KETORKOL-462449 format. One line per 4 residues: their letters; for each residue x, y, z of C-alpha. Coordinates in nm, 2 decimals, always signed. Layout:
<rs>
A	X/Y/Z  ...
</rs>
This chain:
<rs>
MSAT	+2.43/-1.96/+4.23  +2.34/-2.15/+4.55  +1.98/-2.28/+4.59  +1.99/-2.20/+4.95
PPLS	+1.93/-1.82/+5.01  +2.23/-1.57/+5.08  +2.25/-1.49/+5.45  +2.29/-1.11/+5.38
RPAQ	+2.00/-1.09/+5.14  +1.88/-0.73/+5.13  +1.56/-0.63/+5.28  +1.30/-0.58/+5.03
DSFQ	+1.22/-0.21/+5.12  +1.58/-0.13/+4.96  +1.39/-0.13/+4.62  +1.13/+0.11/+4.78
VSTE	+0.85/-0.12/+4.69  +0.60/-0.28/+4.92  +0.36/-0.58/+4.88  +0.06/-0.34/+4.88
AVTE	+0.24/-0.12/+4.60  +0.26/-0.43/+4.40  -0.07/-0.53/+4.42  -0.20/-0.20/+4.38
SLKN	+0.01/-0.20/+4.04  -0.16/-0.52/+3.92  -0.48/-0.40/+4.00  -0.45/-0.11/+3.77
EEAQ	-0.25/-0.26/+3.50  -0.50/-0.19/+3.22  -0.49/+0.20/+3.31  -0.10/+0.20/+3.32
LSRG	-0.06/+0.01/+3.03  -0.30/+0.23/+2.83  -0.17/+0.57/+2.95  +0.21/+0.46/+2.97
DGES	+0.21/+0.63/+3.33  +0.53/+0.70/+3.45  +0.87/+0.80/+3.32  +1.04/+0.50/+3.13
PMAV	+1.36/+0.37/+3.28  +1.44/+0.24/+2.92  +1.46/+0.59/+2.69  +0.44/-3.88/+3.09
TQSR	+0.57/-4.17/+3.15  +0.80/-4.30/+3.42  +1.11/-4.34/+3.16  +1.03/-3.99/+3.06
SSAL	+1.03/-3.84/+3.40  +1.32/-4.03/+3.51  +1.52/-3.89/+3.20  +1.42/-3.53/+3.30
ESFH	+1.50/-3.59/+3.67  +1.83/-3.72/+3.57  +1.92/-3.43/+3.38  +1.81/-3.19/+3.66
SKEP	+2.04/-3.37/+3.88  +2.36/-3.32/+3.68  +2.62/-3.08/+3.83  +2.74/-2.80/+3.60
DSVV	+3.08/-2.87/+3.42  +3.38/-2.75/+3.63  +3.58/-2.66/+3.32  +3.34/-2.36/+3.25
AVSK	+3.36/-2.23/+3.64  +3.52/-1.91/+3.52  +3.53/-1.63/+3.77  +3.27/-1.40/+3.69
LDYE	+3.46/-1.09/+3.82  +3.80/-1.13/+3.71  +3.77/-1.39/+3.41  +4.04/-1.43/+3.15
PTAE	+4.03/-1.53/+2.81  +4.15/-1.87/+2.73  +4.46/-1.91/+2.50  +4.38/-1.87/+2.15
VVAP	+4.30/-2.16/+1.93  +4.56/-2.31/+1.72  +4.51/-2.18/+1.37  +4.33/-2.46/+1.13
PENL	+4.42/-2.43/+0.76  +4.28/-2.13/+0.55  +4.00/-2.34/+0.41  +3.83/-2.49/+0.70
DMDS	+3.66/-2.85/+0.71  +3.31/-2.72/+0.83  +3.17/-3.07/+0.79  +3.38/-3.14/+1.11
RPWT	+3.23/-2.84/+1.33  +3.58/-2.71/+1.45  +3.40/-2.51/+1.70  +3.30/-2.76/+1.93
SMYS	+3.63/-2.81/+2.08  +3.53/-2.48/+2.28  +3.23/-2.67/+2.40  +3.22/-2.76/+2.77
ESVK	+3.26/-3.14/+2.88  +2.92/-3.22/+2.91  +2.81/-3.05/+2.60  +3.08/-3.24/+2.39
AAVE	+2.97/-3.55/+2.55  +2.62/-3.49/+2.45  +2.72/-3.40/+2.07  +2.96/-3.72/+2.06
QYKT	+2.65/-3.93/+2.18  +2.37/-3.81/+1.99  +2.45/-3.74/+1.61  +2.16/-3.46/+1.59
LDEY	+1.95/-3.25/+1.77  +1.64/-3.47/+1.71  +1.84/-3.76/+1.87  +1.90/-3.57/+2.19
VNSL	+1.54/-3.47/+2.22  +1.43/-3.80/+2.17  +1.66/-3.91/+2.45  +1.46/-3.71/+2.68
NLES	+1.13/-3.91/+2.58  +0.95/-3.59/+2.47  +0.69/-3.63/+2.16  +0.55/-3.27/+2.18
LLDC	+0.59/-2.96/+2.38  +0.27/-3.07/+2.59  +0.50/-3.35/+2.74  +0.72/-3.09/+2.88
WNEI	+0.43/-2.93/+3.07  +0.26/-3.24/+3.17  +0.57/-3.39/+3.30  +0.64/-3.10/+3.51
ASRS	+0.28/-3.06/+3.64  +0.28/-3.41/+3.73  +0.63/-3.41/+3.92  +0.59/-3.06/+4.08
PDQV	+0.23/-2.95/+4.08  +0.27/-2.70/+4.39  +0.57/-2.52/+4.20  +0.52/-2.18/+4.12
AFRG	+0.60/-2.15/+3.75  +0.51/-1.77/+3.68  +0.54/-1.54/+3.97  +0.34/-1.22/+4.02
GDAD	+0.33/-0.92/+4.23  +0.26/-1.10/+4.54  +0.15/-1.46/+4.63  -0.21/-1.42/+4.53
HNVT	-0.07/-1.35/+4.16  +0.17/-1.66/+4.16  +0.07/-1.95/+3.92  +0.21/-2.32/+3.97
FGML	+0.25/-2.58/+3.72  -0.04/-2.77/+3.85  -0.28/-2.46/+3.81  -0.16/-2.42/+3.47
AKQS	-0.25/-2.79/+3.39  -0.59/-2.76/+3.55  -0.68/-2.43/+3.40  -0.56/-2.52/+3.02
SALA	-0.75/-2.83/+3.05  -1.06/-2.65/+3.17  -1.04/-2.42/+2.89  -0.94/-2.71/+2.61
AYFQ	-1.26/-2.90/+2.71  -1.44/-2.58/+2.62  -1.27/-2.58/+2.30  -1.32/-2.93/+2.23
DLMQ	-1.72/-2.84/+2.32  -1.73/-2.57/+2.04  -1.59/-2.83/+1.78  -1.89/-3.06/+1.86
QPNS	-2.15/-2.81/+1.84  -2.39/-2.87/+1.52  -2.27/-2.64/+1.22  -1.94/-2.59/+1.43
TLKV	-1.66/-2.45/+1.17  -1.41/-2.50/+1.44  -1.18/-2.81/+1.38  -0.87/-2.97/+1.48
GDNI	-0.55/-2.76/+1.31  -0.74/-2.43/+1.32  -0.55/-2.12/+1.48  -0.64/-1.93/+1.79
MVVM	-0.50/-1.58/+1.82  -0.38/-1.44/+2.19  -0.35/-1.04/+2.20  -0.18/-1.00/+2.51
PSCP	+0.10/-0.84/+2.72  +0.31/-1.10/+2.90  +0.11/-1.27/+3.14  +0.00/-1.64/+3.25
QMIV	-0.31/-1.63/+3.07  -0.09/-1.64/+2.73  +0.08/-1.96/+2.84  -0.25/-2.10/+2.97
TGIA	-0.44/-2.04/+2.64  -0.16/-2.17/+2.43  -0.13/-2.50/+2.62  -0.51/-2.52/+2.57
AMKA	-0.51/-2.47/+2.20  -0.25/-2.78/+2.17  -0.47/-2.98/+2.43  -0.75/-2.91/+2.21
GLSV	-0.55/-3.00/+1.87  -0.52/-2.65/+1.76  -0.24/-2.40/+1.71  -0.20/-2.06/+1.86
SFPV	-0.07/-1.71/+1.73  +0.08/-1.46/+1.92  +0.08/-1.11/+1.77  +0.34/-0.85/+1.96
PSTD	+0.08/-0.64/+2.15  +0.08/-0.27/+2.16  -0.10/+0.02/+2.37  -0.10/+0.22/+2.01
EVAL	-0.44/+0.15/+1.88  -0.41/+0.27/+1.53  -0.10/+0.11/+1.47  -0.23/-0.23/+1.65
THQL	-0.53/-0.19/+1.44  -0.34/-0.22/+1.11  -0.11/-0.46/+1.23  -0.38/-0.69/+1.34
EHQI	-0.58/-0.64/+1.01  -0.31/-0.85/+0.80  -0.22/-1.09/+1.08  -0.58/-1.21/+1.15
ENTE	-0.64/-1.21/+0.75  -0.32/-1.45/+0.74  -0.40/-1.68/+0.98  -0.77/-1.66/+1.00
PKII	-0.81/-1.75/+1.38  -1.17/-1.90/+1.47  -1.09/-1.77/+1.85  -0.94/-1.44/+1.96
VASK	-0.86/-1.41/+2.28  -0.75/-1.04/+2.39  -0.67/-0.83/+2.68  -0.92/-0.59/+2.83
VPAM	-0.68/-0.30/+2.79  -0.88/-0.03/+2.62  -0.62/-0.02/+2.32  -0.61/-0.39/+2.26
AKAV	-0.97/-0.48/+2.28  -1.06/-0.18/+2.05  -0.79/-0.28/+1.81  -0.91/-0.62/+1.77
TSAL	-1.25/-0.48/+1.71  -1.16/-0.23/+1.45  -0.94/-0.51/+1.28  -1.22/-0.75/+1.25
RRIA	-1.45/-0.45/+1.12  -1.21/-0.36/+0.87  -1.18/-0.74/+0.75  -1.57/-0.76/+0.74
DKEE	-1.60/-0.44/+0.53  -1.38/-0.54/+0.26  -1.48/-0.44/-0.10  -1.63/-0.68/-0.30
GDRT	-1.31/-0.78/-0.49  -1.11/-0.76/-0.18  -1.37/-1.02/+0.00  -1.26/-1.37/+0.10
EYSN	-1.44/-1.66/+0.27  -1.29/-1.53/+0.61  -1.42/-1.16/+0.55  -1.78/-1.33/+0.51
FVKE	-1.68/-1.53/+0.83  -1.60/-1.22/+1.03  -1.90/-1.07/+0.90  -2.13/-1.30/+1.00
RKVT	-2.00/-1.28/+1.35  -1.85/-1.64/+1.38  -1.53/-1.58/+1.55  -1.55/-1.64/+1.92
RFES	-1.40/-1.37/+2.15  -1.25/-1.40/+2.50  -1.12/-1.11/+2.70  -0.94/-1.11/+3.02
GIWD	-0.78/-0.88/+3.29  -0.40/-0.94/+3.27  -0.32/-1.15/+3.58  -0.63/-1.34/+3.63
CVKV	-0.64/-1.51/+3.98  -0.92/-1.57/+4.25  -0.84/-1.27/+4.47  -0.87/-1.07/+4.18
RRNA	-1.18/-1.20/+4.05  -1.34/-1.17/+4.40  -1.23/-0.80/+4.41  -1.36/-0.71/+4.08
QSLK	-1.69/-0.85/+4.14  -1.72/-0.67/+4.46  -1.65/-0.34/+4.28  -1.90/-0.42/+3.99
EFVA	-2.17/-0.46/+4.28  -2.10/-0.17/+4.50  -1.94/+0.10/+4.26  -2.09/+0.01/+3.91
PLPF	-2.20/+0.36/+3.84  -1.87/+0.49/+3.85  -1.73/+0.57/+3.51  -1.40/+0.41/+3.54
IKKL	-1.56/+0.05/+3.57  -1.69/+0.08/+3.21  -1.35/+0.07/+3.10  -1.29/-0.27/+3.24
EHTK	-1.61/-0.42/+3.11  -1.57/-0.66/+2.81  -1.67/-0.59/+2.47  -2.00/-0.67/+2.39
GAKN	-2.03/-1.03/+2.28  -1.69/-1.11/+2.42  -1.68/-1.42/+2.68  -1.51/-1.39/+3.02
LGDF	-1.19/-1.58/+3.00  -1.14/-1.62/+3.34  -1.49/-1.79/+3.38  -1.34/-2.08/+3.19
LHAN	-1.02/-2.10/+3.32  -1.16/-2.13/+3.68  -1.44/-2.36/+3.58  -1.40/-2.71/+3.73
RTLA	-1.40/-2.91/+3.43  -1.14/-3.23/+3.32  -1.03/-3.27/+2.94  -1.13/-3.66/+2.88
NPAI	-0.97/-3.68/+2.55  -0.68/-3.45/+2.50  -0.50/-3.42/+2.17  -0.16/-3.59/+2.08
PQKD	+0.02/-3.36/+1.88  +0.29/-3.49/+1.65  +0.63/-3.34/+1.67  +0.59/-3.14/+1.30
DPAV	+0.25/-3.01/+1.38  +0.23/-2.63/+1.41  +0.25/-2.54/+1.76  +0.29/-2.17/+1.77
ILFS	+0.27/-1.89/+1.52  +0.50/-1.58/+1.57  +0.49/-1.26/+1.34  +0.80/-1.09/+1.22
SGTT	+0.84/-0.81/+0.96  +1.06/-0.86/+0.63  +1.12/-0.70/+0.33  +0.81/-0.85/+0.17
GKSK	+0.58/-0.52/+0.27  +0.38/-0.70/+0.55  +0.45/-0.90/+0.87  +0.52/-1.27/+0.79
AIVL	+0.37/-1.55/+1.01  +0.63/-1.78/+1.10  +0.53/-2.15/+1.19  +0.73/-2.30/+1.48
THRN	+0.62/-2.70/+1.53  +0.62/-2.89/+1.84  +0.98/-3.03/+1.70  +1.11/-2.68/+1.70
LLGT	+0.98/-2.55/+2.06  +1.14/-2.90/+2.19  +1.45/-2.84/+2.02  +1.48/-2.48/+2.14
AAHL	+1.41/-2.61/+2.51  +1.65/-2.88/+2.47  +1.91/-2.65/+2.31  +1.89/-2.38/+2.59
SLWL	+1.86/-2.62/+2.87  +2.18/-2.84/+2.77  +2.39/-2.51/+2.73  +2.26/-2.34/+3.07
KAEA	+2.30/-2.65/+3.28  +2.67/-2.64/+3.13  +2.77/-2.28/+3.14  +2.59/-2.16/+3.43
RGMP	+2.79/-2.21/+3.74  +2.59/-2.31/+4.01  +2.24/-2.31/+3.87  +2.01/-2.47/+4.10
NHPK	+1.78/-2.75/+3.96  +1.48/-2.52/+3.95  +1.62/-2.17/+3.88  +1.46/-1.84/+3.93
IHFA	+1.43/-1.63/+3.60  +1.35/-1.28/+3.51  +1.19/-1.23/+3.19  +1.05/-0.88/+3.13
LPLS	+1.04/-0.88/+2.74  +0.71/-0.99/+2.54  +0.60/-1.36/+2.55  +0.50/-1.31/+2.17
HAFG	+0.86/-1.22/+2.09  +1.05/-1.54/+1.97  +1.29/-1.47/+2.27  +1.00/-1.45/+2.52
CGVG	+0.81/-1.76/+2.35  +1.14/-1.98/+2.38  +1.18/-1.88/+2.74  +0.83/-1.88/+2.84
FALT	+0.68/-2.18/+2.65  +0.97/-2.42/+2.61  +1.27/-2.32/+2.86  +1.05/-2.29/+3.19
PMIG	+0.88/-2.63/+3.17  +1.19/-2.79/+3.05  +1.42/-2.68/+3.35  +1.12/-2.64/+3.60
AETT	+1.20/-2.29/+3.64  +1.01/-2.04/+3.82  +0.99/-1.72/+3.60  +0.88/-1.38/+3.70
LTLN	+0.69/-1.18/+3.43  +0.66/-0.81/+3.41  +0.33/-0.67/+3.23  +0.51/-0.35/+3.12
PRDP	+0.88/-0.30/+3.17  +0.85/+0.05/+3.05  +0.66/+0.11/+3.38  +0.90/+0.20/+3.67
KMLR	+0.68/+0.06/+3.93  +0.63/-0.26/+3.77  +1.01/-0.34/+3.68  +1.10/-0.23/+4.03
ASLA	+0.86/-0.45/+4.18  +0.96/-0.74/+3.96  +1.32/-0.68/+4.05  +1.25/-0.66/+4.43
QGPY	+1.14/-1.02/+4.39  +1.52/-1.15/+4.33  +1.78/-1.25/+4.32  +1.76/-1.44/+4.05
DIIF	+1.97/-1.74/+3.88  +1.91/-1.60/+3.53  +1.82/-1.29/+3.37  +1.72/-1.23/+3.04
GVDK	+1.70/-0.88/+2.85  +1.81/-0.66/+2.59  +2.05/-0.37/+2.59  +1.80/-0.11/+2.67
LYNG	+1.63/-0.34/+2.95  +1.95/-0.40/+3.11  +2.03/-0.03/+3.13  +1.66/+0.03/+3.23
MINL	+1.72/-0.19/+3.53  +2.05/-0.03/+3.64  +1.90/+0.35/+3.61  +1.62/+0.24/+3.81
AEDA	+1.76/+0.05/+4.12  +2.14/+0.05/+4.07  +2.25/+0.04/+4.46  +1.97/-0.19/+4.55
LKAQ	+2.08/-0.44/+4.25  +2.45/-0.41/+4.35  +2.36/-0.50/+4.74  +2.13/-0.77/+4.63
YADN	+2.39/-0.96/+4.44  +2.71/-0.86/+4.60  +2.74/-1.20/+4.78  +2.50/-1.41/+4.53
PPAY	+2.58/-1.30/+4.15  +2.31/-1.47/+3.92  +2.44/-1.80/+3.73  +2.37/-1.65/+3.38
LLSG	+2.30/-1.31/+3.22  +2.18/-1.36/+2.84  +2.09/-1.07/+2.61  +1.92/-1.10/+2.27
ASKT	+1.71/-0.94/+2.00  +1.93/-0.64/+1.94  +2.30/-0.56/+1.97  +2.43/-0.50/+2.31
VQST	+2.69/-0.26/+2.32  +3.01/-0.29/+2.52  +2.93/+0.01/+2.78  +2.63/-0.19/+2.86
KDRV	+2.82/-0.49/+2.92  +3.06/-0.32/+3.14  +2.79/-0.19/+3.35  +2.63/-0.50/+3.39
LKVF	+2.93/-0.69/+3.50  +2.98/-0.39/+3.76  +2.63/-0.42/+3.92  +2.55/-0.79/+3.89
GTPL	+2.92/-0.94/+3.91  +2.84/-1.17/+3.62  +2.94/-1.12/+3.26  +2.65/-1.04/+3.01
IEGY	+2.64/-1.30/+2.73  +2.50/-1.22/+2.39  +2.28/-1.46/+2.19  +2.21/-1.46/+1.82
GSTE	+1.92/-1.59/+1.65  +1.57/-1.53/+1.47  +1.24/-1.66/+1.48  +1.31/-1.86/+1.14
SSVC	+1.59/-2.03/+1.37  +1.36/-2.13/+1.64  +1.50/-1.84/+1.86  +1.89/-1.89/+1.88
MAIQ	+2.17/-1.99/+1.63  +2.48/-1.90/+1.86  +2.60/-1.77/+2.17  +2.91/-1.57/+2.26
CIKL	+3.12/-1.75/+2.47  +3.27/-1.59/+2.76  +3.61/-1.79/+2.75  +3.68/-1.63/+2.41
GDNR	+3.71/-1.30/+2.56  +3.57/-1.13/+2.25  +3.26/-1.08/+2.03  +3.28/-1.41/+1.85
YLPL	+2.95/-1.64/+1.82  +2.99/-2.02/+1.90  +2.73/-2.20/+1.70  +2.49/-2.41/+1.92
PWAD	+2.52/-2.79/+1.96  +2.43/-3.00/+1.64  +2.42/-2.64/+1.43  +2.59/-2.62/+1.10
IRVV	+2.68/-2.29/+0.95  +2.88/-2.15/+0.65  +2.97/-1.82/+0.54  +2.90/-1.76/+0.15
PKSK	+3.08/-1.47/+0.00  +2.89/-1.30/-0.28  +3.08/-1.42/-0.56  +2.93/-1.77/-0.46
FKLL	+2.57/-1.69/-0.42  +2.46/-1.80/-0.76  +2.54/-2.15/-0.64  +2.29/-2.14/-0.36
DEGF	+2.00/-2.31/-0.57  +1.84/-2.64/-0.47  +2.08/-2.92/-0.42  +2.36/-2.68/-0.37
DPNA	+2.71/-2.81/-0.20  +2.75/-2.66/+0.17  +3.13/-2.69/+0.10  +3.14/-2.55/-0.23
VSST	+2.98/-2.22/-0.12  +3.20/-2.16/+0.19  +3.41/-1.86/+0.23  +3.76/-1.87/+0.35
VGEE	+3.91/-1.76/+0.68  +3.87/-1.37/+0.71  +3.62/-1.37/+0.41  +3.31/-1.19/+0.46
GELI	+2.98/-1.31/+0.35  +2.64/-1.42/+0.42  +2.58/-1.67/+0.72  +2.34/-1.96/+0.62
YSCN	+2.26/-2.17/+0.93  +2.11/-2.54/+0.96  +1.93/-2.66/+1.25  +1.59/-2.67/+1.40
LAKE	+1.46/-2.44/+1.13  +1.09/-2.29/+1.13  +0.86/-2.48/+0.93  +0.75/-2.22/+0.69
YLND	+0.62/-1.87/+0.63  +0.24/-1.93/+0.67  +0.06/-1.87/+0.31  +0.36/-1.75/+0.15
PKKT	+0.55/-2.07/-0.05  +0.75/-1.81/-0.25  +0.93/-1.63/+0.06  +0.97/-2.00/+0.22
AETF	+1.13/-2.11/-0.06  +1.41/-1.80/-0.12  +1.45/-1.81/+0.26  +1.49/-2.19/+0.36
ITSK	+1.69/-2.37/+0.09  +1.81/-2.73/+0.08  +2.15/-2.88/+0.02  +2.24/-3.18/-0.15
DGRR	+2.22/-3.38/+0.11  +1.89/-3.29/+0.22  +1.96/-3.04/+0.50  +1.75/-2.75/+0.51
WLRT	+1.94/-2.40/+0.55  +1.84/-2.05/+0.64  +1.95/-1.76/+0.44  +1.99/-1.50/+0.76
GDLC	+2.07/-1.20/+0.54  +2.35/-1.10/+0.81  +2.69/-1.03/+0.65  +2.95/-1.24/+0.91
RLNK	+3.33/-1.33/+0.90  +3.44/-1.67/+0.93  +3.71/-1.72/+1.20  +4.00/-1.98/+1.20
DGTF	+3.83/-2.17/+1.48  +3.51/-2.20/+1.32  +3.33/-1.93/+1.50  +3.19/-1.60/+1.33
NIVG	+3.16/-1.25/+1.38  +2.87/-1.05/+1.25  +2.99/-0.72/+1.07  +2.66/-0.60/+0.92
RMKE	+2.33/-0.67/+0.74  +2.27/-0.75/+0.39  +1.90/-0.72/+0.40  +1.68/-0.42/+0.37
TIII	+1.50/-0.50/+0.70  +1.51/-0.22/+0.95  +1.57/-0.35/+1.30  +1.56/-0.14/+1.61
NGEN	+1.53/-0.26/+1.97  +1.51/-0.62/+1.81  +1.19/-0.53/+1.61  +1.21/-0.62/+1.23
LSPD	+1.04/-0.33/+1.06  +0.96/-0.35/+0.69  +1.05/-0.05/+0.45  +0.74/-0.13/+0.23
DIAN	+0.51/-0.12/+0.55  +0.66/+0.24/+0.62  +0.62/+0.35/+0.26  +0.27/+0.25/+0.28
TLVG	+0.19/+0.50/+0.55  +0.31/+0.76/+0.34  +0.08/+0.74/+0.06  -0.13/+1.03/+0.03
APNV	+0.07/+1.26/+0.27  +0.02/+1.61/+0.15  +0.22/+1.73/-0.15  +0.45/+1.40/-0.16
NSAF	+0.47/+1.27/-0.47  +0.70/+0.98/-0.40  +0.89/+0.85/-0.10  +1.20/+0.60/-0.05
VFRM	+1.26/+0.43/+0.26  +1.58/+0.27/+0.37  +1.79/+0.17/+0.68  +2.10/+0.34/+0.81
PKSL	+2.31/+0.20/+1.13  +2.28/+0.42/+1.42  +2.66/+0.40/+1.46  +2.89/+0.35/+1.15
QDQS	+3.15/+0.21/+1.39  +2.92/-0.07/+1.50  +2.68/-0.17/+1.18  +2.56/-0.48/+1.34
GDDC	+2.38/-0.27/+1.61  +2.03/-0.12/+1.58  +1.93/+0.07/+1.27  +1.74/+0.41/+1.21
VVVL	+1.47/+0.48/+0.98  +1.55/+0.72/+0.68  +1.26/+0.84/+0.48  +1.33/+1.06/+0.13
VQGN	+1.02/+1.23/+0.00  +1.00/+1.40/-0.33  +0.77/+1.72/-0.40  +0.72/+2.08/-0.33
NIDK	+0.60/+2.25/-0.03  +0.63/+1.96/+0.17  +0.57/+2.02/+0.54  +0.76/+1.77/+0.76
VEVL	+0.54/+1.76/+1.06  +0.24/+1.69/+0.83  +0.42/+1.42/+0.69  +0.50/+1.26/+1.01
DQMK	+0.11/+1.32/+1.14  -0.01/+1.15/+0.81  +0.21/+0.84/+0.91  +0.09/+0.83/+1.24
SKGA	-0.26/+0.84/+1.14  -0.19/+0.55/+0.88  -0.08/+0.33/+1.16  +0.28/+0.39/+1.16
SQQQ	+0.43/+0.32/+1.51  +0.68/+0.53/+1.67  +0.95/+0.28/+1.59  +0.86/+0.31/+1.20
RPRE	+0.84/+0.70/+1.19  +1.17/+0.87/+1.12  +1.33/+1.13/+1.34  +1.23/+1.47/+1.18
DNLL	+1.60/+1.51/+1.09  +1.62/+1.17/+0.91  +1.31/+1.28/+0.70  +1.48/+1.44/+0.41
VFDD	+1.28/+1.64/+0.13  +1.37/+1.67/-0.22  +1.22/+1.88/-0.47  +1.04/+1.71/-0.84
SVTF	+1.36/+1.73/-1.01  +1.50/+1.42/-0.81  +1.45/+1.05/-0.91  +1.49/+0.80/-0.64
PSTT	+1.68/+0.48/-0.74  +1.51/+0.16/-0.88  +1.59/-0.15/-1.09  +1.42/-0.19/-1.44
TMKE	+1.15/-0.38/-1.30  +1.07/-0.08/-1.03  +1.22/-0.22/-0.72  +1.37/+0.04/-0.51
RRVE	+1.75/-0.01/-0.46  +1.75/+0.04/-0.09  +2.04/-0.18/-0.01  +2.26/+0.00/-0.24
MTNM	+2.16/+0.34/-0.12  +2.24/+0.22/+0.23  +2.58/+0.11/+0.15  +2.68/+0.41/-0.04
CISL	+2.57/+0.65/+0.20  +2.78/+0.45/+0.47  +3.06/+0.48/+0.22  +3.06/+0.83/+0.16
LMEK	+3.00/+0.94/+0.54  +3.32/+0.74/+0.62  +3.50/+0.90/+0.34  +3.43/+1.23/+0.50
EIKQ	+3.59/+1.12/+0.84  +3.23/+1.03/+0.99  +3.33/+0.71/+1.18  +3.04/+0.71/+1.44
KFTG	+2.70/+0.87/+1.45  +2.57/+1.11/+1.18  +2.36/+1.41/+1.14  +2.03/+1.49/+0.92
EQLQ	+2.22/+1.75/+0.77  +2.55/+1.55/+0.69  +2.29/+1.28/+0.56  +2.11/+1.49/+0.33
KVVT	+2.44/+1.62/+0.18  +2.55/+1.24/+0.09  +2.20/+1.15/-0.05  +2.19/+1.47/-0.24
EILK	+2.53/+1.38/-0.39  +2.44/+1.00/-0.46  +2.10/+1.11/-0.63  +2.29/+1.37/-0.84
DNSS	+2.50/+1.09/-0.99  +2.28/+0.82/-1.12  +2.57/+0.62/-1.24  +2.64/+0.51/-0.89
FV	+2.35/+0.24/-0.94  +2.44/+0.10/-1.27
</rs>
């Protein structure tokens, strides 16, 4: 994509949105986020500076100038032996020339990052703020809502100065290394607070926000107890502010046996709270003050007031303060804590270090520079997903400063007006999304998007977090004129592990530079102990097994050494490997295909759901004696796609509506609650399968249901009635689980 605007760029009113409408939308963001209005379209040194500048000035490789409208797959790679030499990384032959050159010059990702003279994520932000202070970093609805790299640097320093003031107060409990929690939808304040925390020597945690107050309260209670933040920064959106208050109250009111030192800390009101409007700027602050002065008696103004005792974040961001002694983080210091649900029953806090985020920035920027044909030095990015997700953290915190991007955020992509407004600010060079979001964009503004990108298609379109179906890829190519590339990764892998390569012409995944993979067949699982030999566990070509991955892995699960040891294993040569739990098949060129999942985790729209968390919301449901939660793929034909929640309940006179209402009241989100026809009722004569140690056999149940349904010639979607029949058959024959 050329850096110069196209001559025939369509008029902005082709999206039927005006600057006034956008501004009005932003002014009312709290109400929109709370109500969910509208039908959802989706059902520094000179050497450092010169090193980065030379990186920005490189031209993309001509070898990847694949036509975006009529591309052809490359010829099939010559078949290696049945047993691949995985140490040689055979897939690197398919990299673009500049990527291959980097891999040959630098033996590890760390060596490559060191060549850029970056010691922490702060170096990325400091360098771009010094070099391009007036360049827009994050774009809002109009010019008044744009935030430059210089503004981010100034505001984060002012806030960090206050954090350091708190540390120096008499009897202060805040110290270097403590955590700050930010509960907000995607907005610049999240980035500013995160940078400020790092400048003050603190880490920052980002729960995924929600406007479901009950569900968010339950989520935050565990996440706050786990990370023990001394400072919480939250949105003024009523559901979010109230959820923070409720979660803190629940922690403070713990029974004596469940109380911790942190419970007492909360009860004594020692947690410092900040609240803020979503997209704070001088104009909005001025308008808000006018409203308070002249129409304060109006009832809706009370909705915008801060929680009692909370400080106004904007007052500190806009204070004219400098930071005298910024912290100097080390590469292995915690930078960000993200949350993910697994099979342990509660969300896991995953610690990403400065090394992790620098590695993510280096990986993505190197890849995009090589693969994104015509990408300008400072590309425009459209990102409408949560910054609190690993995908969003990678783009917002790491990639944006590394490549000096101008990133447009969307507060609520489910709101048609907000999504349309963000699309109207294109054309974009890079668009990130997920299956539903891409379909939502096209459903909302197909004709306008076709006109906008007719002569100027994006340089790169990437999907992640959840499976993208082929029909979506076809629609995207037709509308944007650029193939949609799918990425694969997890928070534990610091966002991304592999990317589909359009030159291959199929769904094979190409591991990222400097990564190592192995596919381990089930027969060799017993060899995956401390000090294992990676080559001794590797599968042959075409054999299915669990994918293990080594490169840029997260530091740990916070306060969970057992789960950390189970998930992150060390080979005899000292490399750390991630057990992904994904069932994959190794190809003869060293790439891999994802064929299914081995874990209990339920994944819907990129969100990991724990069966134990769901089961806990069923405790006390009317007439329910026991419950059993497991996952099923929505499509039996594509089992690597989204899942659905299946709940079995046992008892007499069970009312499904009452059970679902109970789950909601106990904090189960819409994603966690099953469809009514996937809530299957059984009488007292039925026993749900478990091991001798009473661990529920969920994976086996999933596999047997899939097998029986396919035996009955049900190849794609199944009905609740069909599922009830096969589960009944399975439960009658307990020998199935022996």
